[in-house]
C-alpha positions as a printed NumPy array, in Angstrom:
array([[   0.943,  138.037, -156.703],
       [  -0.946,  135.271, -158.63 ],
       [  -3.25 ,  133.07 , -156.709],
       [  -1.793,  129.548, -156.856],
       [  -4.135,  126.54 , -157.364],
       [  -2.574,  123.135, -156.807],
       [  -4.3  ,  119.875, -157.969],
       [  -2.966,  117.127, -155.959],
       [  -3.48 ,  113.434, -155.167],
       [  -0.979,  110.747, -154.737],
       [  -3.1  ,  108.045, -156.439],
       [  -3.324,  108.004, -160.081],
       [  -6.646,  107.774, -162.226],
       [  -8.569,  110.307, -160.043],
       [  -9.138,  112.844, -162.832],
       [  -6.407,  115.416, -161.96 ],
       [  -5.449,  116.332, -165.447],
       [  -9.01 ,  116.669, -166.603],
       [  -9.798,  118.793, -163.501],
       [  -6.706,  120.964, -164.039],
       [  -7.443,  121.566, -167.683],
       [ -11.071,  122.472, -167.194],
       [ -10.448,  124.78 , -164.231],
       [  -7.419,  126.515, -165.887],
       [  -9.317,  126.93 , -169.263],
       [ -12.581,  128.129, -167.482],
       [ -10.621,  130.825, -165.766],
       [  -8.934,  131.901, -169.088],
       [ -12.245,  132.005, -170.837],
       [ -13.486,  134.376, -168.042],
       [ -10.691,  136.755, -168.984],
       [  -8.234,  135.912, -166.347],
       [  -4.58 ,  135.499, -167.197],
       [  -3.704,  131.92 , -166.299],
       [  -0.393,  130.053, -166.02 ],
       [   0.06 ,  126.284, -165.841],
       [   2.695,  123.926, -164.662],
       [   2.83 ,  120.203, -164.967],
       [   5.088,  118.661, -162.197],
       [   4.747,  115.113, -163.801],
       [   7.753,  115.485, -166.096],
       [   7.497,  111.907, -167.303],
       [   3.822,  111.4  , -168.27 ],
       [   2.894,  115.093, -168.701],
       [  -0.764,  114.448, -169.199],
       [  -1.71 ,  118.107, -168.279],
       [   1.207,  119.549, -170.339],
       [   0.299,  117.352, -173.387],
       [  -3.34 ,  118.41 , -172.907],
       [  -2.297,  121.956, -173.409],
       [   0.034,  121.137, -176.162],
       [  -2.727,  119.416, -177.941],
       [  -4.906,  122.497, -177.581],
       [  -2.172,  124.775, -179.086],
       [  -1.791,  122.415, -182.086],
       [  -5.562,  122.18 , -182.569],
       [  -6.112,  125.968, -182.435],
       [  -3.239,  126.58 , -184.838],
       [  -4.409,  123.9  , -187.357],
       [  -8.006,  125.133, -187.35 ],
       [  -7.269,  128.808, -187.226],
       [  -9.159,  129.394, -184.001],
       [  -8.738,  131.893, -181.226],
       [  -9.577,  129.892, -178.079],
       [  -8.463,  131.246, -174.606],
       [  -5.536,  129.143, -173.45 ],
       [  -3.589,  129.059, -170.242],
       [   0.133,  129.829, -170.663],
       [   2.214,  126.562, -170.169],
       [   5.384,  127.07 , -168.151],
       [   8.315,  124.807, -168.509],
       [  10.036,  122.523, -165.941],
       [  13.367,  120.964, -167.347],
       [  13.099,  117.252, -166.877],
       [  16.836,  116.77 , -166.309],
       [  16.807,  119.336, -163.536],
       [  13.829,  117.665, -161.76 ],
       [  15.312,  114.166, -162.114],
       [  18.575,  115.505, -160.664],
       [  16.668,  116.596, -157.555],
       [  17.059,  120.325, -158.302],
       [  14.433,  122.955, -157.669],
       [  13.14 ,  124.528, -161.004],
       [   9.674,  125.091, -159.536],
       [  10.441,  128.342, -157.684],
       [  11.97 ,  129.844, -160.873],
       [   8.959,  128.557, -162.985],
       [   6.456,  130.042, -160.649],
       [   8.302,  133.263, -160.513],
       [   8.361,  133.668, -164.324],
       [   4.605,  133.124, -164.41 ],
       [   3.746,  135.233, -161.432],
       [   4.568,  138.469, -163.072],
       [   1.962,  138.009, -165.963],
       [  -0.664,  135.846, -164.368],
       [  -3.737,  136.237, -162.078],
       [  -3.778,  132.441, -161.403],
       [  -1.198,  129.724, -161.669],
       [  -2.575,  126.157, -161.706],
       [  -0.05 ,  123.472, -160.712],
       [  -0.854,  119.815, -161.524],
       [   1.016,  117.27 , -159.33 ],
       [   1.992,  113.751, -160.191],
       [   0.093,  110.792, -158.768],
       [   2.956,  110.031, -156.391],
       [   4.928,  111.723, -153.637],
       [   7.755,  113.864, -154.978],
       [   9.851,  116.622, -153.485],
       [   8.428,  119.062, -156.079],
       [   4.856,  118.06 , -155.217],
       [   5.522,  118.653, -151.622],
       [   6.94 ,  122.102, -152.319],
       [   3.966,  122.917, -154.587],
       [   1.413,  122.104, -151.79 ],
       [   3.262,  124.607, -149.569],
       [   2.752,  127.227, -152.26 ],
       [  -0.989,  126.498, -152.605],
       [  -3.613,  129.12 , -151.809],
       [  -6.216,  126.657, -153.048],
       [  -5.686,  122.861, -153.022],
       [  -7.948,  120.67 , -155.025],
       [  -7.702,  116.912, -154.201],
       [  -9.832,  114.892, -156.848],
       [ -10.688,  111.47 , -155.579],
       [ -12.887,  108.593, -157.041],
       [ -15.906,  108.207, -154.951],
       [ -14.951,  105.036, -153.156],
       [ -13.369,  103.866, -149.893],
       [ -10.299,  102.783, -151.958],
       [  -9.603,  106.415, -152.636],
       [ -10.798,  107.543, -149.258],
       [  -7.728,  105.817, -147.994],
       [  -5.784,  108.643, -149.529],
       [  -7.094,  110.853, -146.769],
       [  -7.409,  108.538, -143.715],
       [  -6.66 ,  105.061, -142.352],
       [  -9.855,  103.188, -141.597],
       [ -10.529,  100.099, -139.49 ],
       [ -12.485,   97.105, -141.033],
       [ -15.449,   98.345, -139.081],
       [ -15.291,  101.772, -140.616],
       [ -13.727,  103.71 , -137.924],
       [ -11.195,  106.391, -138.76 ],
       [  -7.842,  105.542, -137.214],
       [  -5.914,  108.564, -138.274],
       [  -4.905,  110.752, -141.099],
       [  -3.05 ,  109.221, -144.141],
       [   0.477,  110.182, -145.201],
       [  -0.967,  112.519, -147.833],
       [  -3.136,  114.279, -145.324],
       [  -0.06 ,  114.607, -143.026],
       [   1.738,  116.26 , -146.021],
       [  -0.982,  118.819, -146.327],
       [  -0.819,  119.508, -142.7  ],
       [   2.937,  120.117, -143.011],
       [   2.425,  122.353, -145.877],
       [  -0.134,  124.347, -143.78 ],
       [   2.456,  124.577, -140.99 ],
       [   5.218,  125.883, -143.419],
       [   2.706,  128.524, -144.905],
       [   1.914,  129.575, -141.327],
       [   5.534,  130.001, -140.416],
       [   6.115,  132.077, -143.447],
       [   3.03 ,  134.213, -142.936],
       [   1.693,  133.119, -146.255],
       [  -1.972,  132.561, -145.164],
       [  -4.141,  129.346, -144.888],
       [  -4.66 ,  126.796, -147.662],
       [  -8.247,  126.39 , -148.731],
       [  -8.375,  122.72 , -149.19 ],
       [ -11.256,  121.107, -151.341],
       [ -11.682,  117.359, -151.801],
       [ -13.47 ,  116.734, -155.106],
       [ -15.66 ,  113.703, -155.411],
       [ -15.221,  112.627, -159.03 ],
       [ -17.047,  109.87 , -160.839],
       [ -20.053,  110.198, -158.75 ],
       [ -22.361,  107.414, -160.099],
       [ -26.063,  106.816, -159.925],
       [ -25.502,  103.263, -158.9  ],
       [ -24.471,  101.87 , -155.489],
       [ -26.338,  104.672, -153.648],
       [ -25.689,  103.034, -150.33 ],
       [ -21.939,  103.049, -150.722],
       [ -22.183,  106.691, -152.079],
       [ -23.985,  107.679, -148.78 ],
       [ -21.446,  106.039, -146.678],
       [ -18.525,  107.653, -148.455],
       [ -20.304,  111.02 , -148.123],
       [ -20.842,  110.587, -144.462],
       [ -17.255,  109.561, -143.874],
       [ -15.939,  112.501, -145.819],
       [ -18.263,  115.026, -144.003],
       [ -16.956,  113.567, -140.593],
       [ -13.3  ,  113.62 , -141.659],
       [ -13.566,  117.139, -143.101],
       [ -14.209,  118.496, -139.656],
       [ -11.209,  116.724, -138.207],
       [  -8.495,  117.611, -140.747],
       [  -9.868,  120.712, -142.332],
       [ -11.111,  120.391, -145.85 ],
       [ -14.241,  121.244, -147.792],
       [ -16.123,  118.597, -149.939],
       [ -17.387,  119.382, -153.47 ],
       [ -18.971,  117.482, -156.187],
       [ -16.671,  116.988, -159.213],
       [ -17.202,  115.318, -162.666],
       [ -19.242,  112.252, -163.443],
       [ -17.814,  109.442, -165.556],
       [ -18.421,  110.593, -169.23 ],
       [ -17.057,  109.407, -172.514],
       [ -16.759,  113.169, -173.649],
       [ -13.696,  113.683, -171.447],
       [ -11.775,  111.062, -173.263],
       [ -12.799,  112.463, -176.595],
       [ -11.676,  116.066, -175.842],
       [  -8.116,  115.263, -174.795],
       [  -6.61 ,  114.621, -178.325],
       [  -7.781,  118.016, -179.423],
       [  -6.931,  119.862, -176.285],
       [ -10.55 ,  120.9  , -175.942],
       [ -12.739,  121.363, -172.891],
       [ -16.554,  121.304, -172.373],
       [ -16.618,  125.051, -172.778],
       [ -15.11 ,  125.   , -176.282],
       [ -17.683,  122.811, -177.967],
       [ -19.887,  125.648, -179.402],
       [ -16.719,  127.436, -180.606],
       [ -15.752,  124.605, -182.846],
       [ -19.303,  124.214, -184.47 ],
       [ -21.118,  121.961, -181.982],
       [ -24.464,  123.926, -182.167],
       [ -26.488,  121.381, -180.292],
       [ -25.16 ,  119.948, -177.011],
       [ -26.275,  116.621, -175.758],
       [ -27.961,  116.318, -172.304],
       [ -24.807,  114.775, -170.99 ],
       [ -22.61 ,  117.59 , -172.308],
       [ -25.023,  120.181, -170.626],
       [ -25.037,  118.317, -167.385],
       [ -21.154,  118.231, -167.489],
       [ -21.009,  121.99 , -168.111],
       [ -23.236,  122.546, -165.07 ],
       [ -20.826,  120.376, -163.047],
       [ -17.871,  122.583, -164.075],
       [ -19.922,  125.802, -163.299],
       [ -20.806,  124.425, -159.814],
       [ -17.103,  123.548, -159.318],
       [ -15.798,  126.952, -160.166],
       [ -18.472,  128.527, -157.886],
       [ -17.402,  126.177, -155.04 ],
       [ -13.785,  127.039, -155.369],
       [ -14.548,  130.576, -154.208],
       [ -11.599,  132.045, -156.057],
       [ -10.88 ,  135.765, -155.598],
       [ -12.479,  137.911, -158.334],
       [ -14.062,  134.909, -160.1  ],
       [ -17.684,  134.835, -161.246],
       [ -18.661,  131.506, -162.8  ],
       [ -21.037,  132.993, -165.335],
       [ -20.293,  131.049, -168.54 ]])
């Protein structure tokens, strides 16, 4: 069976689609067969990213490793039906990994996807505004209890346990780590480390805020494609971003994956 990676966060703007695209494409470039599903049938940022890639590759006559994009009928989703199980089943036969990108809101399909996750990646902006996604805090900085999203993950773990499907490896990804506001950065880090022991996730560094990510989307490209399209000399920012991706793939500890790229 394919190893299922779910990228979930009920707040928008945390870098889910960028994370999904780079993880999925990195695995494809390492020779793994990768399927992809975008559960946000309205905005479809991840799906459009992959479609942009297919169009660019065709137009330029390139051969770039690309995840296989599965389809979720929008009318079926909006009617409250369950096309997810069938879509995962179709990809499962041909894929080593299936990456599912969830919308930035609570939906029934997103809840179902979390219960399917072998690996759950939750990107968050490195601030206490996004920390509220995981836990409720008092004005004094004391953790009062898990958030609704954390409770959903707990329920997904319970469902998997009942089905004998094994545990969810949950990674919280600190995106947009900046060099400024070091005091706030340390406070968020301390709070995450404490909370991780209470509700069971690992913390990993994600991607810094970089212009390159916005420039890559229209062509469907990732950091790993730059040399293939004729960019012979990478900037220091691009090199640092590639290292961030390499570190992330290593930290995910996916079965049979060696982040040597």
